[in-house]
C-alpha positions as CSV (number, residue, x, y, z in Angstrom):
1,M,0.0,0.0,-0.1
2,R,1.2,3.5,-1.0
3,L,0.1,6.8,0.3
4,V,0.7,10.5,-0.7
5,Q,-0.1,13.7,1.0
6,L,-1.4,16.6,-1.2
7,A,-2.9,20.1,-0.9
8,N,-4.5,22.8,-3.0
9,S,-5.1,26.3,-1.9
10,A,-8.1,25.3,0.2
11,Q,-7.4,22.1,1.8
12,R,-4.8,19.1,2.2
13,R,-5.7,15.4,2.0
14,V,-4.2,12.0,2.2
15,A,-4.7,9.8,-0.8
16,L,-4.2,6.0,-1.6
17,V,-2.2,5.3,-4.9
18,D,-4.2,3.3,-7.3
19,E,-2.4,3.9,-10.5
20,P,-3.3,5.8,-12.6
21,H,-5.3,7.4,-10.0
22,L,-5.2,8.7,-6.3
23,V,-8.1,7.8,-4.2
24,L,-8.7,10.4,-1.5
25,L,-9.5,9.3,2.0
26,E,-12.5,10.5,4.0
27,N,-11.6,13.0,6.9
28,A,-8.0,12.5,6.5
29,A,-5.7,15.6,6.3
30,S,-2.4,14.0,7.2
31,I,-0.7,10.6,7.5
32,Y,0.5,11.6,11.0
33,D,-3.1,11.7,12.2
34,L,-3.9,8.4,10.5
35,A,-0.9,6.7,12.2
36,Q,-1.9,8.1,15.7
37,S,-5.3,6.8,15.2
38,A,-4.2,3.4,14.3
39,I,-1.9,3.2,17.3
40,S,-4.6,4.5,19.7
41,N,-7.1,2.0,18.3
42,G,-4.7,-0.9,18.4
43,G,-5.2,-1.7,14.8
44,S,-3.1,-1.4,11.7
45,L,-2.5,1.6,9.5
46,T,-3.6,-0.4,6.5
47,A,-7.0,-1.2,8.0
48,T,-7.4,2.4,9.0
49,V,-6.8,3.5,5.4
50,E,-9.0,0.9,3.8
51,A,-11.9,2.1,6.2
52,L,-11.4,5.7,4.9
53,R,-11.6,5.1,1.1
54,S,-13.8,7.5,-0.7
55,A,-15.3,7.7,-4.1
56,E,-13.2,10.5,-5.0
57,R,-10.4,10.0,-7.5
58,L,-7.8,12.2,-8.9
59,V,-5.6,11.7,-12.0
60,Y,-2.0,11.1,-10.7
61,D,-0.4,12.2,-13.9
62,D,-2.1,15.7,-13.6
63,I,-0.7,16.2,-10.1
64,Y,2.8,14.6,-10.6
65,A,3.8,16.8,-13.3
66,G,0.7,18.6,-14.7
67,P,-1.5,21.6,-14.3
68,S,-3.7,20.3,-11.4
69,P,-4.2,22.9,-8.5
70,W,-3.3,19.8,-6.2
71,K,0.5,19.7,-5.2
72,L,2.3,16.8,-3.8
73,L,3.5,17.4,-0.2
74,T,6.2,15.4,1.6
75,P,4.6,11.9,2.5
76,I,5.1,12.5,6.3
77,D,5.0,15.8,8.5
78,V,3.6,17.1,11.7
79,P,1.2,19.8,10.4
80,G,1.8,23.0,12.1
81,D,4.8,21.7,14.1
82,P,7.8,20.8,12.0
83,Q,10.1,20.8,15.0
84,K,8.4,17.7,16.1
85,V,10.3,16.0,13.3
86,L,13.8,14.6,13.7
87,V,15.8,13.9,10.5
88,S,18.8,11.8,10.9
89,G,20.7,9.1,9.0
90,T,23.1,6.2,9.0
91,G,26.3,6.1,6.8
92,L,28.7,3.3,5.8
93,T,26.0,0.8,5.6
94,H,26.5,0.0,2.0
95,L,29.6,-1.4,0.4
96,G,29.4,1.2,-2.2
97,S,29.3,4.1,0.3
98,A,32.4,2.7,2.0
99,R,34.3,2.8,-1.2
100,E,33.2,6.4,-1.9
101,R,34.1,7.5,1.6
102,Q,37.5,5.6,1.5
103,A,38.3,7.4,-1.9
104,M,37.3,10.7,-0.3
105,H,39.3,10.6,2.8
106,A,42.4,8.6,1.8
107,T,45.7,10.6,1.7
108,P,47.7,10.9,-1.5
109,Q,50.6,9.5,0.1
110,D,48.9,6.1,0.8
111,E,45.5,5.6,-0.8
112,A,45.5,2.0,0.1
113,A,45.8,2.7,3.7
114,M,42.6,2.0,5.9
115,T,40.9,5.2,6.8
116,D,38.6,5.6,9.9
117,S,35.6,5.4,7.7
118,M,36.8,1.9,6.3
119,R,37.4,0.9,9.9
120,I,33.8,1.7,10.8
121,F,32.6,-0.1,7.8
122,E,34.6,-3.3,8.7
123,W,33.2,-3.2,12.2
124,G,29.7,-3.1,10.7
125,R,30.4,-5.9,8.3
126,K,31.6,-8.1,11.1
127,E,29.2,-7.2,13.9
128,G,26.4,-5.2,12.3
129,R,24.0,-8.1,11.8
130,P,23.6,-9.9,15.1
131,A,21.5,-12.9,15.9
132,P,17.9,-12.2,16.9
133,G,17.6,-10.8,20.3
134,Q,21.2,-9.7,20.3
135,I,22.8,-6.3,20.0
136,G,25.3,-5.5,17.4
137,I,27.9,-2.7,17.0
138,A,26.8,0.8,16.6
139,P,26.7,2.3,13.1
140,E,27.9,5.8,12.0
141,W,25.0,8.2,12.8
142,F,24.5,11.8,11.8
143,Y,21.8,14.6,12.4
144,K,20.3,16.4,9.5
145,G,17.8,18.7,10.9
146,D,14.1,18.9,11.8
147,G,11.0,19.1,9.6
148,F,12.2,22.5,8.1
149,A,15.0,20.5,6.3
150,I,12.5,18.3,4.3
151,Q,11.5,19.6,0.8
152,P,8.6,18.1,-1.0
153,P,8.8,16.4,-4.4
154,F,9.8,18.8,-7.3
155,A,10.8,21.5,-4.8
156,P,14.5,22.6,-5.1
157,L,17.3,21.3,-2.8
158,H,19.5,24.3,-2.0
159,I,23.2,24.8,-2.1
160,P,23.6,27.8,0.2
161,A,25.9,30.6,-0.3
162,F,28.4,29.3,2.6
163,A,28.4,25.9,1.2
164,E,31.2,24.5,-1.0
165,D,29.1,22.0,-2.9
166,G,25.8,20.1,-2.9
167,G,25.4,16.4,-4.2
168,E,22.7,13.9,-4.3
169,E,22.4,10.9,-2.2
170,G,19.7,8.5,-3.5
171,E,18.5,6.2,-0.8
172,V,15.5,4.9,1.3
173,A,14.3,6.6,4.4
174,A,12.5,4.7,7.2
175,I,9.7,6.7,8.9
176,Y,8.8,6.4,12.5
177,L,6.1,7.6,15.0
178,I,6.7,7.5,18.7
179,A,3.5,6.4,20.7
180,G,2.4,7.7,23.9
181,D,4.2,5.0,25.8
182,G,7.4,5.7,24.1
183,T,7.3,2.8,21.6
184,P,8.8,3.5,18.1
185,W,6.4,2.4,15.3
186,R,7.7,2.1,11.9
187,I,5.0,3.5,9.7
188,G,6.7,3.0,6.3
189,M,9.6,3.8,4.0
190,A,10.0,6.3,1.2
191,I,12.3,7.2,-1.6
192,G,14.9,9.8,-0.2
193,N,17.5,12.3,-1.6
194,E,19.7,12.9,1.5
195,F,21.7,15.7,-0.3
196,S,25.1,16.8,1.3
197,D,28.1,19.1,0.9
198,H,30.8,16.4,-0.2
199,V,33.5,18.9,-0.8
200,F,33.3,20.3,2.6
201,E,33.3,16.8,4.1
202,R,36.3,15.8,1.8
203,R,38.5,18.5,3.5
204,N,38.3,16.3,6.8
205,Y,36.1,13.6,7.8
206,L,35.3,15.6,11.0
207,N,33.4,18.0,8.9
208,L,30.8,15.2,8.2
209,A,28.3,16.7,10.8
210,G,28.3,20.1,9.2
211,S,28.1,18.8,5.6
212,K,24.8,17.0,6.5
213,L,23.0,20.3,7.6
214,R,21.4,20.9,4.3
215,T,17.9,20.5,2.7
216,C,16.8,17.1,1.6
217,S,13.8,15.5,0.0
218,L,11.3,12.6,0.5
219,G,8.5,10.8,-1.5
220,P,6.4,11.3,-3.3
221,E,5.0,8.1,-1.8
222,L,5.0,6.7,1.6
223,V,5.1,2.7,1.3
224,L,3.5,0.6,4.2
225,S,5.7,-2.4,5.0
226,P,7.6,-2.7,1.8
227,P,10.0,-5.7,1.4
228,F,13.5,-4.5,2.2
229,H,15.8,-7.4,1.4
230,D,17.1,-6.5,-2.1
231,V,15.7,-3.4,-3.7
232,A,17.0,-2.1,-7.1
233,G,17.0,1.5,-7.9
234,T,18.3,4.2,-10.3
235,V,19.8,7.6,-9.7
236,R,19.9,10.1,-12.7
237,I,21.3,13.7,-13.1
238,T,19.9,15.7,-16.1
239,R,21.1,19.1,-17.2
240,A,19.2,21.0,-19.9
241,E,17.3,17.6,-20.5
242,E,20.4,15.7,-21.3
243,T,21.6,12.9,-18.9
244,V,25.1,13.7,-17.4
245,W,25.1,10.9,-15.0
246,Q,23.1,7.6,-14.2
247,K,23.8,4.8,-11.9
248,N,21.9,1.6,-11.1
249,I,22.0,1.2,-7.4
250,R,20.7,-1.4,-4.8
251,T,19.7,-1.0,-1.2
252,G,18.0,-3.4,1.2
253,E,19.4,-5.6,3.9
254,D,21.0,-8.0,1.4
255,N,23.3,-5.2,0.3
256,M,24.0,-3.7,3.8
257,C,26.4,-4.5,6.5
258,H,23.9,-3.6,9.2
259,S,20.5,-5.2,9.6
260,L,17.6,-3.0,9.9
261,Q,16.9,-3.9,13.4
262,N,20.4,-3.1,14.5
263,L,20.1,0.4,12.9
264,E,16.8,0.9,14.8
265,H,18.1,-0.3,18.1
266,H,21.0,2.1,18.0
267,H,18.9,5.0,16.9
268,F,16.0,4.5,19.4
269,K,18.3,3.4,22.5
270,F,18.4,6.9,23.4
271,P,15.6,8.2,25.5
272,N,15.3,11.7,23.9
273,H,14.7,9.7,20.6
274,R,11.5,8.1,22.1
275,Q,9.5,11.4,23.0
276,P,5.8,10.7,22.4
277,G,4.3,12.3,19.3
278,M,7.8,12.7,17.6
279,V,8.3,11.7,13.9
280,H,11.7,10.3,13.0
281,I,12.9,10.3,9.3
282,H,16.0,8.0,9.0
283,F,18.0,7.8,6.0
284,L,19.4,4.4,5.6
285,G,22.5,5.0,3.4
286,A,23.5,5.4,-0.1
287,D,25.1,3.0,-2.5
288,A,26.7,5.5,-5.1
289,L,27.0,9.3,-5.5
290,S,27.7,11.3,-8.7
291,F,30.4,13.3,-6.7
292,G,32.4,10.1,-6.5
293,E,32.6,10.2,-10.4
294,K,33.6,13.7,-10.4
295,I,30.3,15.3,-11.3
296,R,29.7,18.8,-9.7
297,L,26.0,19.7,-9.6
298,R,25.0,23.1,-11.1
299,D,22.1,25.5,-10.7
300,G,19.0,23.9,-12.6
301,D,20.3,20.3,-12.6
302,L,17.5,17.8,-12.0
303,M,18.1,15.0,-9.6
304,E,15.9,11.9,-10.0
305,V,15.8,8.8,-7.6
306,A,13.8,5.7,-8.2
307,F,13.4,2.5,-6.5
308,D,11.4,-0.6,-7.5
309,G,8.2,-1.0,-5.4
310,F,8.4,2.6,-3.9
311,G,6.1,4.4,-6.4
312,R,6.9,7.2,-8.7
313,P,10.5,8.7,-8.9
314,L,11.6,11.5,-6.6
315,R,12.6,14.6,-8.6
316,N,14.2,17.8,-7.3
317,P,16.1,20.5,-9.0
318,V,19.3,22.1,-7.7
319,A,19.1,25.7,-6.6
320,V,22.4,27.5,-6.1
321,D,22.7,30.6,-4.0
322,S,25.3,32.6,-5.9
323,A,25.3,35.6,-3.4
324,A,28.3,36.2,-1.2
325,P,28.3,34.5,2.2
326,R,26.8,36.9,4.9
327,L,28.2,37.2,8.5
328,V,25.6,36.1,11.1
329,T,25.9,37.7,14.3
330,A,24.4,37.0,17.6
331,R,23.3,39.9,19.7
332,P,23.9,40.3,23.3
333,L,20.8,40.5,25.4
334,N,22.1,42.9,28.1
């Protein structure tokens, strides 16, 4: 089952994807509210959605890329309270990502030397898939922002004036809601473009944290309980309608050194990550980056990420702020 959130000038709704249509749900303005209701009633989100099907149908093509007044939103948010969303991610989970990071941080004197990035990857490869009921080694983890960082499909991802670069990271994100008793519920997964400043990170791996504080995108569809064993995908960069880079990628646990359960444990073991009512969007890692093949994105480039079984592709243009960086000054409150 796949869901979208959409809005026009007067209202917002949740719809069930039934290609080539979207079936609007009765009295459903957000997936957040639907998930809250499902948890409270002790039922399933799928059953909750099925009970709310209406006879109203919209043509998906008209909304996805056409003149419809309806516009796609991010497939999860907390309406009116974006600070109740925590966006984070896990790196060095895919073999491809480890190779990219090793190349990024190896010194010219000895490119074959094992970097700290490769050490973390090797720890995950050896201890990241524990037996059921056991705890494996912690993965690399990073903070990306709150709900203000998430851009909807087709909205630009920004390279700010202070940034050194911006590059796509096509991956899958898992989406969670924390129940009133502190239990994390995984409500689905979605295509994501995690988008980071790889030039800044390449200067020193300790810049990783700052390189992640950029806009990102999610959607257009939230997939309930998708298979996540071996998922094929494609990432493409087009410039003036010409493809300048394209890569077939794979995600899913078969292609990762950490199990999903291990990633979830190490994210939610922290009590402050289990605050009731919070939404967590957790990027699960990328397999390949155009930056690793010396592609530098430009203003107007279109990034497209697609994964089999996850609905229509996620598309976002690049927007470069070409103004000079401005000093930000904190004022003393005397």
